[in-house]
C-alpha positions, 0 to 999 in steps of 0.5 A: 220913533225908531223901529226895532226888530223884536225877538219872538218871545212866545218861541223862547227866552232871550238867549244872551252870551256874556263877555267878561267875567270880572265882578261887574260881569258876574253881577250882570250875569246874576241879573240875567238869571233873575229875568224870567224871559232871558237865558244866560246861554254862554259866557266868555273870558280870557281867564280860565279861572274866571270861566270856571268860577263864573260857570259854576255860580251862573250854572253855565255848562262847560260846553258853553264856556269860551276863552275866545268871545268870537268863538262863542258868538259863532258857535252858540245860538244867541239873540244878544251879547252882553259886554262887561269887559275893560273899556278899550275892548268895547268897540271891537266886541260891540262891532263883532256882535252887531255884525252877527246880527245880535242885540247888544248891552254894553257897559260904559263907556261907549268907546275910548275915542270919539272916532270909534264912538261915532262909528258905533253911533252910525251903526246904531242908526243903521241897525234894527238891533237894540243897543243899550249902554250901562249908565244905570242912573237912567233906571233909578226912579229919582233920576227918572222923576228929575228927567220928567221935570226938565228933559221931558217937561217945561222947566228950564234948568239954570244952575247945576252942581255935581260931584263924585268922590272915590278911592283909587289910590291903590291903583295909582300907587301900584299901576298894576290894575287894568284901569292903569293900562292905556289900551284897556282903560282909555283914561283915568278916574273921569272916564271910568267913574266921573262920566256917570255924573256927566251922563246923568246931568246931560240926560236929566236936563236934556240940555245941549252942551256948548263949551267945556272948561276943565282943570285936570290933575294927571298922575303920569307925565303922558297925561293919560290917567287923571286923578281929579278934575274940576269941570265947567260945562256951559249949555245953549240956554245959558245954564252952567254946570260945575262938576268935580271928580276925584279918585284920591279920597277915602270914600265914595260920595255923589251929588247932583243938584239942579236948580230952576226958577221953581226950586231944585232937585237934589240927587245923592248917593253914598258908596255904591248904594242906590242914589236917592233924591228930594226936591226943594221948593222956591221958598227953600223947603224940602219935599218928596223924600220918597224919591228913592230906588224902590221898584227900579229895573235892573239893566238886564230887565230893561234890556230884555224888555226893550228887545222883546217889545221892540222899544228904545232902550233907556240908555241909548248910544246917543246918550253915551255918545254925548257923554263921551264928547263932553268927557273927552273935551274935558281931557282936551281942555285940561291938557291944553289949559283952554276952554273948548268950544264943542262946535269948533272942535268937533265938526259932527256937533253941527249934525245935531248929535248933542241936541 
């Protein structure tokens, strides 16, 4: 069990500085506003318009609004930083917060390359600060229930399917969104959206991936921005996961189906509503339609609780690192048209980081 340094909750609320005030950042700011033991103390964004609008909505005074996030980290007395900026900024901003001895909540992905991700994994092992990522399915009761069956239980998954669909067609047509900027995005639909399902499969099952084989369709000649993919993930127990991801259809749908010898758990979602689930027994009868999202924590609540109680966060750097390894292996497999042996391709797999 890791040892984390706790904030003295009797002295003051957890003071959080929020970096990035797009739609995701503002939603995260609202979450912190709703946490009794947290205070959204400062905000930062490169856009003056975003700062002014978010400052009004989140009731952060102009004196604690910053165009430069490092100035905010240096000038405001903070306990933690929440990072909701484009992917390519996560690494530098997380390092800046850690070097100022702050706890960090960072939206996914952990980084846009494995070298930076490994450095954050090392830093996480060496610090007593809480580092939490934004894969919110870890907080959904249906996914938690499924994890208790496999990753924390005695059942052995045998066959897994996953799929997520989403409409990114305007991004590919116009190429003017930050998601189409290589420095900010780091990849296409798989990294930005599909990795949610890869993360959920790895976290719920607790299995160790060994091989990745992918067919990836790219929008650009440089093969940076994928539009859709079909991925096979092999695990050390012999189980196989088949996962499909697309950003060029009209609506958002998601499913993860995990089978073992006693039946299955089906996890489903429409648009960006909370995901729900049910079980299937060995005879094929459906049960437990109550596996829904009622009573779930927000990311801000879970992060605040981990910091104040000094406990392991529900979405760890290790979880995000495993997800990024499989995601980047899928890109490599798609570009090279070859099956990737993770142990052969990545030397750090031998350190047990994927177990």
